[in-house]
C-alpha positions as CSV (number, residue, x, y, z in Angstrom):
1,X,58.1,123.3,69.3
2,X,60.8,121.2,67.6
3,X,63.5,123.6,69.0
4,X,62.2,123.2,72.5
5,X,62.3,119.4,72.3
6,X,65.9,119.6,70.8
7,X,67.0,122.0,73.6
8,X,65.5,119.8,76.4
9,X,67.1,116.7,74.8
10,X,70.5,118.5,74.6
11,X,70.3,119.6,78.3
12,X,69.3,116.1,79.4
13,X,72.3,114.6,77.5
14,X,74.7,117.1,79.1
15,X,73.4,116.5,82.6
16,X,73.6,112.7,82.0
17,X,77.2,112.9,80.8
18,X,78.3,115.2,83.7
19,X,76.6,113.3,86.4
20,X,77.2,109.7,85.4
21,X,80.5,108.8,86.9
22,X,80.7,105.1,86.7
23,X,80.5,103.5,90.1
24,X,81.7,100.3,88.6
25,X,85.3,101.6,88.2
26,X,86.7,102.1,91.7
27,X,89.3,104.8,92.3
28,X,92.1,103.9,94.8
29,X,93.0,106.5,97.4
30,X,95.9,104.7,99.1
31,X,98.0,101.8,98.1
32,X,100.3,99.9,100.4
33,X,102.8,97.2,99.5
34,X,104.4,94.4,101.6
35,X,108.1,94.8,101.0
36,X,108.9,91.1,101.6
37,X,106.2,89.6,99.4
38,X,105.5,92.4,96.9
39,X,101.7,92.0,97.5
40,X,99.7,95.2,97.4
41,X,96.5,96.2,99.2
42,X,94.3,99.2,98.0
43,X,91.9,101.5,99.8
44,X,89.2,102.7,97.3
45,X,87.2,105.8,97.3
46,X,83.7,105.1,98.7
47,X,80.7,105.3,96.4
48,X,78.7,108.2,97.7
49,X,75.3,106.7,97.7
50,X,76.5,103.5,99.5
51,X,78.0,105.1,102.6
52,X,76.0,105.4,105.8
53,X,75.2,108.8,107.4
54,X,78.0,110.0,109.6
55,X,80.7,108.1,107.7
56,X,84.1,109.6,108.2
57,X,86.4,108.5,105.4
58,X,89.6,110.0,107.0
59,X,88.9,108.0,110.2
60,X,88.2,104.8,108.2
61,X,91.4,105.4,106.2
62,X,93.5,105.8,109.3
63,X,92.1,102.6,110.9
64,X,92.6,100.7,107.6
65,X,96.2,101.9,107.3
66,X,97.0,100.9,110.9
67,X,95.5,97.4,110.4
68,X,97.4,97.0,107.1
69,X,100.7,98.1,108.7
70,X,100.3,95.5,111.4
71,X,99.9,92.9,108.7
72,X,103.2,93.9,107.1
73,X,102.1,96.4,104.4
74,X,104.4,99.3,105.2
75,X,105.6,100.7,101.9
76,X,103.3,103.3,100.4
77,X,102.8,103.4,96.7
78,X,101.1,106.4,94.9
79,X,97.9,105.4,93.1
80,X,99.4,106.8,89.9
81,X,102.3,104.3,90.2
82,X,99.9,101.5,90.8
83,X,97.8,102.0,87.7
84,X,99.6,99.3,85.7
85,X,99.2,96.6,88.4
86,X,95.6,97.6,89.0
87,X,94.9,97.4,85.2
88,X,96.3,93.9,85.2
89,X,94.1,93.0,88.2
90,X,91.0,94.3,86.4
91,X,91.9,92.3,83.3
92,X,92.3,89.2,85.4
93,X,89.0,89.7,87.1
94,X,87.2,90.3,83.8
95,X,88.7,87.1,82.4
96,X,87.5,85.2,85.5
97,X,84.0,86.6,85.2
98,X,83.9,85.6,81.5
99,X,84.9,82.0,82.4
100,X,82.2,82.0,85.1
101,X,79.5,83.1,82.6
102,X,80.6,80.6,80.0
103,X,80.4,77.8,82.6
104,X,76.8,78.6,83.4
């Protein structure tokens, strides 16, 4: 009996570890930069359970890219090259959230 409980616990832990991708950490798919200002915009991978039925990510990405290019964001940056800037943005957002919590 003890062995069965241990085995079921082990299987549950493995399933939890494999299936728990953190939706709180977004993954950028495409990054565009405005060459004149240096500002960057990012298109993030959609969280599966939040998208409506019939959602077409490729169509959405194409529409988003067209809209950003008309706004002046024409230089494409690979998401790997944007990691440092994205990390700095996350740190800035965390610091702002901490200040907001401390103010309450």
